[in-house]
BAFI-289624 format. One record per atom (N, C-alpha, C, O): residue in three letters; x, y negated, z. Coordinates in steps of 0.02 Angstrom, whole numbers, padded with zeros to 5 digits, always signed. Each point is the difference from the previous one (the first is absolute). Layout:
ALAXYZ
...
END
This chain:
UNK+00899+00839+01883
UNK-00071-00026+00007
UNK-00026+00040-00072
UNK+00033+00012-00051
UNK-00095+00000+00063
UNK-00022+00029-00070
UNK-00030-00061-00047
UNK-00038-00042+00025
UNK+00050+00041-00066
UNK-00027-00081-00054
UNK-00089+00013-00012
UNK-00032+00052+00004
UNK+00015-00110-00016
UNK-00082-00015+00007
UNK-00011+00060-00050
UNK+00033+00051-00008
UNK-00078-00069-00016
UNK-00057+00052-00046
UNK-00034-00043-00052
UNK-00036-00038+00033
UNK+00025+00020-00120
UNK-00031-00022-00017
UNK-00057+00053-00045
UNK+00026+00044-00033
UNK-00102-00051+00033
UNK-00020+00051-00007
UNK-00053-00036-00061
UNK-00047+00030-00025
UNK+00063-00089+00012
UNK-00038-00029-00059
UNK+00061-00015-00050
UNK+00061+00007+00009
UNK-00098-00034-00072
UNK+00018+00012-00065
UNK+00050-00060+00003
UNK+00041+00007-00045
UNK-00024-00089+00097
UNK+00027-00042+00033
UNK+00082+00009-00052
UNK+00025-00045-00033
UNK-00001+00106+00040
UNK+00059+00029-00017
UNK-00002-00017-00103
UNK+00051-00017-00029
UNK-00098+00024+00005
UNK+00024+00018-00065
UNK-00019-00049-00064
UNK+00000+00003-00061
UNK-00025-00070+00134
UNK+00002-00070-00040
UNK+00042-00061+00011
UNK-00001-00054-00030
UNK+00045+00078+00087
UNK+00045-00047-00001
UNK+00079+00028+00055
UNK+00022+00057+00007
UNK-00003-00106+00015
UNK+00072+00046+00023
UNK+00049+00049-00030
UNK+00021+00000-00058
UNK-00003+00045+00109
UNK+00068+00059-00067
UNK-00017+00061+00049
UNK-00009-00010+00060
UNK+00003+00085-00095
UNK-00017+00075+00051
UNK+00044+00036-00071
UNK+00029-00015-00052
UNK-00041+00052+00081
UNK+00046+00030-00009
UNK-00073+00093+00017
UNK-00025+00031+00046
UNK+00028-00032-00123
UNK-00072+00046+00004
UNK+00041+00075-00007
UNK+00056+00001-00025
UNK-00093+00066+00052
UNK+00020+00045-00029
UNK-00065+00065-00026
UNK+00017+00050-00032
UNK-00067-00058+00047
UNK-00055+00005+00012
UNK-00005+00012-00067
UNK+00018-00054-00024
UNK-00034+00101-00032
UNK+00024+00003-00086
UNK-00090+00003-00002
UNK-00020-00017-00055
UNK-00033+00033+00102
UNK-00080-00008-00010
UNK-00012-00088+00005
UNK-00039-00033-00035
UNK+00066+00017+00068
UNK-00027-00075+00041
UNK+00060-00039-00072
UNK-00036-00047-00018
UNK+00078+00044-00011
UNK+00049-00021-00076
UNK-00073-00005-00088
UNK-00011-00037-00048
UNK-00019+00111+00082
UNK-00049+00011-00043
UNK-00033-00056-00014
UNK-00010-00040-00046
UNK-00003+00051+00112
UNK-00072-00057+00006
UNK+00019-00089-00046
UNK-00029-00038-00039
UNK+00076+00041+00066
UNK+00027-00101-00003
UNK+00024+00024-00104
UNK-00037-00027-00041
UNK+00086+00066+00017
UNK-00001-00007-00041
UNK+00018+00088-00049
UNK+00003+00054+00028
UNK+00003-00062-00092
UNK+00028+00010-00037
UNK+00053+00037-00029
UNK+00024-00030-00048
UNK+00002+00081+00060
UNK+00071+00020-00021
UNK+00027-00043-00007
UNK+00039-00033+00035
UNK-00071+00024-00124
UNK+00071-00046-00047
UNK-00004-00080+00035
UNK+00027-00052-00021
UNK-00057+00059+00060
UNK-00007-00098+00034
UNK+00063-00017+00064
UNK+00019-00058+00011
UNK+00011+00134+00034
UNK+00048+00008+00033
UNK+00055-00057-00045
UNK-00010+00005-00061
UNK+00065-00057+00078
UNK+00035-00001-00027
UNK+00064+00021+00014
UNK-00002+00013+00060
UNK+00072+00000-00086
UNK+00066+00027+00036
UNK-00005-00048+00032
UNK-00035-00050-00009
UNK+00093+00070+00076
UNK+00052-00042+00020
UNK+00042-00053-00041
UNK+00005-00061+00004
UNK+00013+00093-00030
UNK+00047-00030-00042
UNK-00027-00048-00070
UNK+00039-00043-00023
UNK-00108+00055-00008
UNK-00048-00070+00002
UNK-00020-00085+00069
UNK+00023-00057+00001
UNK-00056+00081+00029
UNK+00029-00026+00062
UNK+00052-00050+00004
UNK-00011-00057+00020
UNK+00067+00078-00039
UNK+00068-00024+00036
UNK+00017-00062-00091
UNK+00022-00056-00014
UNK-00046+00110-00019
UNK-00011-00055-00098
UNK-00044-00055+00032
UNK+00016-00059-00011
UNK-00084+00077+00057
UNK-00059-00070-00008
UNK+00058-00069+00054
UNK+00020-00058-00004
UNK-00016+00117+00047
UNK+00030-00077+00059
UNK+00075-00030-00021
UNK+00032-00033+00040
UNK-00009+00049-00104
UNK+00063-00013-00042
UNK-00023-00059-00045
UNK+00024-00054-00018
UNK-00089+00095+00007
UNK-00036-00063-00079
UNK-00031-00063+00034
UNK-00027-00042-00035
UNK+00030+00034+00120
UNK-00033-00040+00044
UNK-00057-00004-00028
UNK-00026-00051-00022
UNK-00011+00143+00023
UNK-00087+00027+00028
UNK-00044-00038-00071
UNK-00060-00012+00003
UNK+00097-00003-00055
UNK-00024+00010-00073
UNK-00048+00047+00000
UNK+00007+00052+00033
UNK-00070-00067-00079
UNK-00016+00063-00012
UNK-00033+00058+00056
UNK-00040+00041-00023
UNK+00054-00039+00086
UNK-00009+00015+00051
UNK-00071-00001+00000
UNK-00006+00048+00038
UNK-00059-00066-00051
UNK-00080-00006-00006
UNK-00003+00055-00059
UNK-00055+00027+00009
UNK+00085+00002-00065
UNK-00010+00060-00004
UNK-00006+00071+00034
UNK-00031+00053-00005
UNK+00083-00087+00046
UNK+00004+00069+00033
UNK-00034+00011+00057
UNK+00009+00059+00014
UNK-00058-00094+00045
UNK-00037-00013+00016
UNK-00049+00068-00001
UNK-00003+00034-00052
UNK-00037-00016+00113
UNK-00041+00038+00003
UNK-00050-00024+00029
UNK+00024-00049+00028
UNK-00073+00050-00016
UNK-00057-00026+00050
UNK+00060-00078+00071
UNK-00006-00013+00060
UNK+00043-00008-00103
UNK+00004-00052+00072
UNK+00083+00025+00029
UNK+00035-00035+00036
UNK-00015+00109-00063
UNK+00082+00045-00027
UNK+00021+00009-00030
UNK-00023+00020-00053
UNK+00094-00029+00067
UNK+00054-00010-00022
UNK+00022+00084+00031
UNK+00029-00005+00054
UNK-00038+00088-00082
UNK+00047+00055+00000
UNK+00030+00043-00027
UNK-00004+00032-00052
UNK+00065-00037+00130
UNK+00063+00023-00058
UNK+00038+00065+00031
UNK+00032+00010+00052
UNK-00049+00027-00101
UNK+00050+00088+00028
UNK+00082-00017+00003
UNK+00039-00045-00016
UNK-00042+00101+00043
UNK+00089-00001-00034
UNK+00035+00000+00055
UNK+00034+00052-00006
UNK-00013-00090+00085
UNK+00021-00020+00026
UNK+00027+00052+00037
UNK+00058-00020+00007
UNK-00061+00070+00019
UNK+00031+00065+00026
UNK+00009+00012-00039
UNK+00051-00032+00013
UNK-00044+00053-00074
UNK+00044+00026-00082
UNK+00103-00019+00011
UNK+00055+00026+00000
UNK-00101-00101+00011
UNK+00092-00019-00012
UNK+00020+00023+00088
UNK+00033+00053+00003
UNK-00046-00082+00056
UNK+00025+00013+00046
UNK+00042+00033+00031
UNK+00028-00021+00051
UNK-00018+00073-00075
UNK+00062+00086-00011
UNK+00048-00035-00033
UNK+00054+00011+00026
UNK-00050-00049-00073
UNK+00047-00016-00056
UNK+00053-00025+00017
UNK+00043+00001-00044
UNK-00019-00041+00131
UNK+00008-00018+00024
UNK+00032+00013+00049
UNK-00043+00008+00043
UNK+00117+00004-00010
UNK+00013+00030+00081
UNK-00040-00073+00036
UNK-00003-00059-00018
UNK-00026+00098+00076
UNK-00038-00054+00043
UNK+00015-00082-00007
UNK-00031-00051-00014
UNK+00094+00072+00034
UNK+00006-00077+00023
UNK-00002-00048-00082
UNK-00015-00060-00004
UNK+00026+00085-00028
UNK+00013-00037-00065
UNK-00085-00021-00032
UNK-00020-00051-00027
UNK-00015+00118+00046
UNK-00053-00015-00027
UNK-00049-00035+00056
UNK-00050-00019-00031
UNK+00042+00000+00112
UNK+00013-00033+00042
UNK-00009-00091-00035
UNK-00050-00036-00005
UNK+00112+00027-00012
UNK+00025-00061-00014
UNK-00046-00022-00061
UNK-00037-00050+00002
UNK+00044+00093-00057
UNK-00055-00009-00051
UNK-00039-00020-00011
UNK-00013-00041-00043
UNK-00046+00091+00112
UNK-00080-00025+00028
UNK+00027-00058+00030
UNK-00003-00041-00045
UNK+00020+00020+00082
UNK+00008-00064+00022
UNK+00003-00073-00060
UNK-00029-00053+00007
UNK+00061+00068-00045
UNK+00031-00025-00028
UNK-00022-00007-00078
UNK+00042-00033-00029
UNK-00083+00049-00003
UNK-00054-00003-00042
UNK-00033+00039+00004
UNK-00053-00024-00022
UNK+00039+00100+00044
UNK-00118-00023+00016
UNK-00034-00031+00048
UNK-00061+00003+00007
UNK+00105-00039+00034
UNK-00036-00037+00073
UNK+00009-00073-00047
UNK-00053-00031+00002
UNK+00095+00003-00035
UNK-00014-00068-00048
UNK-00037+00020-00014
UNK-00047-00015+00036
UNK+00025+00066-00095
UNK-00064-00002-00065
UNK-00049+00007+00056
UNK-00042-00045+00001
UNK+00037+00078+00033
UNK-00055+00000+00067
UNK-00012-00048+00026
UNK-00060-00010+00002
UNK+00094-00032+00024
UNK-00016-00089+00012
UNK-00027-00051-00048
UNK-00047-00039+00008
UNK+00095+00050-00071
UNK-00043-00022-00063
UNK-00046+00017-00009
UNK-00043-00043+00011
UNK+00017+00107-00035
UNK-00078+00009-00011
UNK-00060-00026+00049
UNK-00058+00005-00022
UNK+00067-00029+00081
UNK-00023+00004+00020
UNK-00013-00077+00022
UNK-00042-00002+00045
UNK+00064-00053-00061
UNK+00012-00069-00029
UNK+00011-00013-00040
UNK+00015-00058+00014
UNK-00006+00064-00080
UNK+00003+00002-00055
UNK-00080+00027-00027
UNK-00036-00045-00022
UNK+00010+00109+00024
UNK-00054+00030-00035
UNK-00051-00004+00058
UNK-00053-00032+00003
UNK+00088+00079+00048
UNK-00085+00001+00035
UNK-00029-00075+00057
UNK-00049+00005+00038
UNK+00074-00044-00042
UNK+00005-00075+00029
UNK-00021-00018+00090
UNK-00039-00024+00041
UNK+00124+00073-00061
UNK+00033-00007+00101
UNK-00047+00056+00016
UNK-00039-00017+00044
UNK+00029+00094-00070
UNK-00043+00065+00014
UNK-00057-00018+00009
UNK-00027+00050+00024
UNK-00007-00086-00028
UNK-00071-00007+00010
UNK-00053+00015-00038
UNK-00057+00015+00014
UNK+00094-00024-00081
UNK-00037+00000-00069
UNK+00020+00050-00055
UNK-00011-00011-00060
UNK+00042+00072+00085
UNK+00020+00080-00026
UNK+00006+00020+00025
UNK+00010-00021+00058
UNK-00011+00095-00079
UNK+00047+00048+00031
UNK+00072+00052-00028
UNK-00018+00034-00048
UNK+00080-00023+00063
UNK+00042+00028-00009
UNK-00022+00077+00017
UNK-00036-00001+00049
UNK+00043+00054-00070
UNK-00006+00050+00010
UNK+00060+00060-00022
UNK+00012+00020-00057
UNK+00026+00005+00130
UNK+00076+00041-00069
UNK-00047+00039+00038
UNK-00028-00007+00055
UNK+00027+00046-00098
UNK-00012+00093-00013
UNK+00019+00028+00021
UNK+00009-00036+00049
UNK+00024+00106-00027
UNK+00052+00043+00076
UNK-00037+00081-00027
UNK-00052+00020+00025
UNK+00088+00017-00075
UNK-00033+00064-00011
UNK+00027+00030+00052
UNK-00030+00040+00036
UNK+00092-00059-00029
UNK+00050+00053+00077
UNK-00011-00024+00087
UNK+00043-00006+00044
UNK-00110-00004-00041
UNK+00013-00025+00069
UNK+00007+00014+00047
UNK-00004-00036+00049
UNK+00021+00113-00051
UNK-00015+00052+00066
UNK+00080-00021+00012
UNK+00012+00014+00058
UNK+00040-00039-00086
UNK+00067-00048+00005
UNK+00014-00058+00041
UNK+00052-00029+00016
UNK-00132+00016+00002
UNK+00010-00057+00019
UNK-00026-00001+00068
UNK-00055+00027+00001
UNK+00071-00046+00050
UNK-00012+00013+00076
UNK+00010-00050+00044
UNK+00051-00034-00007
UNK-00092+00021+00053
UNK-00027-00052+00050
UNK+00063+00025+00060
UNK+00001+00053+00032
UNK+00043-00100-00031
UNK+00067+00000+00044
UNK-00019-00045+00057
UNK+00009-00057-00022
UNK-00039+00051+00110
UNK-00039-00037+00044
UNK+00081-00014+00009
UNK+00016-00057-00015
UNK+00040+00102+00038
UNK+00038-00022+00021
UNK+00051-00091-00040
UNK+00014-00055+00024
UNK-00004+00085-00084
UNK+00005-00047-00040
UNK-00044-00049-00023
UNK+00007-00037-00049
UNK-00063+00042+00098
UNK-00061-00055-00043
UNK+00006-00011-00050
UNK-00007-00060-00015
UNK+00026+00118-00051
UNK+00002-00016-00066
UNK-00045+00084-00033
UNK-00017+00054+00024
UNK+00015-00082-00080
UNK-00030+00086-00040
UNK+00059+00000-00062
UNK+00014-00042-00042
UNK+00018+00120+00057
UNK+00039+00001-00025
UNK+00006+00042-00078
UNK-00039+00048-00002
UNK+00069-00055-00045
UNK+00022+00056-00051
UNK+00035+00063+00014
UNK+00051+00004-00033
UNK-00061+00045+00071
UNK+00048+00054-00044
UNK-00001+00017-00028
UNK-00045+00041-00013
UNK+00129-00067-00053
UNK+00048+00002-00028
UNK-00046+00106-00027
UNK-00035+00042+00027
UNK+00079-00055-00112
UNK+00002+00079-00022
UNK+00048-00006-00053
UNK+00018-00050-00030
UNK+00001+00113+00024
UNK+00064+00000-00040
UNK+00049+00052+00064
UNK-00006+00034+00052
UNK+00064-00064-00111
UNK+00058-00028+00061
UNK+00033-00047+00042
UNK+00055+00008+00027
UNK-00109-00083-00020
UNK-00031-00015+00061
UNK-00082+00045+00061
UNK-00041-00031+00035
UNK+00044+00080-00042
UNK-00048+00038+00038
UNK+00011-00024+00062
UNK-00047-00030+00027
UNK+00112+00036+00010
UNK-00027-00005+00066
UNK+00044-00094+00020
UNK+00050-00019+00031
UNK-00106-00015-00069
UNK+00006-00092+00015
UNK-00047-00008-00018
UNK-00032+00034-00040
UNK+00012-00110+00080
UNK-00047+00012+00022
UNK-00005-00105-00054
UNK+00056-00025-00008
UNK-00098-00006-00011
UNK-00018-00067-00023
UNK-00076-00032+00026
UNK-00060+00013-00008
UNK+00098-00058+00040
UNK-00073-00059+00067
UNK-00016-00004-00059
UNK+00037-00030-00038
UNK-00096+00061+00015
UNK-00037-00029-00065
UNK-00062-00092+00019
UNK-00015-00052-00027
UNK+00007+00080+00075
UNK-00046-00070+00020
UNK+00055-00050+00001
UNK+00007-00050-00035
UNK+00039+00079+00094
UNK+00036-00069-00003
UNK+00024-00054-00069
UNK-00008-00061-00004
UNK+00049+00120-00061
UNK+00010-00055-00048
UNK-00066-00011-00028
UNK-00008-00054+00029
UNK-00047+00061-00064
UNK-00037-00036-00017
UNK-00058-00034+00029
UNK-00052-00012-00029
UNK+00069-00006+00100
UNK-00029-00012+00033
UNK+00035-00055+00055
UNK-00026-00039+00040
UNK+00081+00052-00054
UNK+00058-00068+00031
UNK-00006+00002+00086
UNK+00009-00044+00041
UNK-00023+00095-00036
UNK-00007-00002+00087
UNK-00093-00026+00055
UNK-00019-00001+00059
UNK-00012-00015-00139
UNK-00057-00011+00020
UNK-00051+00071+00001
UNK-00060+00006-00010
UNK+00090+00021+00018
UNK-00063+00097-00001
UNK-00038-00013+00052
UNK-00061-00001-00007
UNK+00093-00011+00075
UNK-00030+00009+00048
UNK-00114-00004-00019
UNK-00054+00020+00022
UNK+00095-00077-00098
UNK-00114-00030-00025
UNK-00002+00062-00019
UNK-00059+00009-00014
UNK+00091+00045+00005
UNK-00031+00045-00061
UNK-00065+00053+00064
UNK-00001+00022+00057
UNK-00043-00028-00121
UNK-00045+00062+00033
UNK-00012+00028-00051
UNK+00002-00017-00059
UNK-00032+00115+00115
UNK-00035+00028-00052
UNK-00055-00016-00041
UNK-00043-00042+00013
UNK+00048+00086-00076
UNK-00061-00016-00029
UNK-00032+00057+00006
UNK+00038+00040-00027
UNK-00102+00000+00053
UNK-00025+00051-00008
UNK-00069-00029-00055
UNK-00019-00054-00022
UNK-00004+00138+00018
UNK-00076+00009+00000
UNK-00052-00009+00061
UNK+00013-00006+00060
UNK-00068+00008-00088
UNK-00070-00016+00019
UNK+00020+00085+00075
UNK-00006+00006+00061
UNK+00035+00048-00134
UNK+00018+00056+00053
UNK+00060-00016+00064
UNK+00016+00023+00055
UNK-00010-00037-00068
UNK+00095-00006+00046
UNK+00053+00009-00026
UNK+00053-00017+00026
UNK-00058+00055-00100
UNK+00048+00042-00048
UNK+00041-00084-00006
UNK-00031-00045-00029
UNK+00118+00028+00064
UNK+00051-00039-00047
UNK-00009+00004-00046
UNK-00001+00056-00026
UNK-00012-00129-00022
UNK+00026-00016-00066
UNK+00048-00041-00028
UNK+00020+00001-00059
UNK+00003-00053+00122
UNK+00053-00018-00025
UNK+00041-00037+00071
UNK-00008+00024+00056
UNK+00042-00071-00065
UNK+00030-00061+00015
UNK-00029-00090-00019
UNK+00008-00027-00055
UNK-00033+00002+00099
UNK-00023-00068-00008
UNK+00051-00054+00032
UNK+00030+00001+00054
UNK-00032-00043-00101
UNK+00031-00091+00039
UNK-00011-00022-00032
UNK+00043-00004-00044
UNK-00096-00025+00036
UNK-00036-00081+00017
UNK+00060-00052-00039
UNK-00015-00006-00060
UNK+00062-00024+00073
UNK+00048-00037-00029
UNK+00070+00002+00034
UNK+00010+00027+00054
UNK+00036-00057-00092
UNK+00068+00025+00020
UNK+00044-00073-00019
UNK-00012-00022-00056
UNK+00060-00016+00097
UNK+00029-00050+00008
UNK+00084-00010-00029
UNK+00030-00053+00009
END
C-alpha cells in the first residue's frame, strides 16, 4: 500500500521527518543552523540541556545520519540505529516536543536516492554503499520501531516528493 501524502507544512512543526529537498531545507533554516548527528546525540546525553538555542521555528534540524550508516556492517549498524538513534528520537519527542505535538525533528538526508520503499517488506530500505553496497538496512524499522506504517510522504504543491513524515513514535 502506498503511504498517504502530506501536502501542508505540519511536518515542519511537529513529528519526525526525513527531508531531502534542498530548497525546502533552505526555506526552513540557514545551513549553519543544521546541527550534526553528533551534536544531536550530545544534546540527548545532556538531557536536552540548551536545546532551545539550536531550535529553528519550533524544529531541530539534524544532518549527517546517512554519513554514518555505511561506517559499520549492516547488521551492526541496524543494531546501533535501533539502540541509539531510535532512543534519542523517542527522548526528543518526549522531553522536548511535548509528546511530538509541540516541536519537530527534521533529519536532513542528502543521498535520498539510496532510500527506497519496498512494498514486500513494508519498509523504507537504505541501500548501503562502499564495501556493503549489496546490502540494505531497514531504516524505517530502525528509526520508527515498527511504526513505519504511519509514515507519510511529504509533497509540495507540484507533487514533488520532499521527504517522509511520522507524526509520533512510541
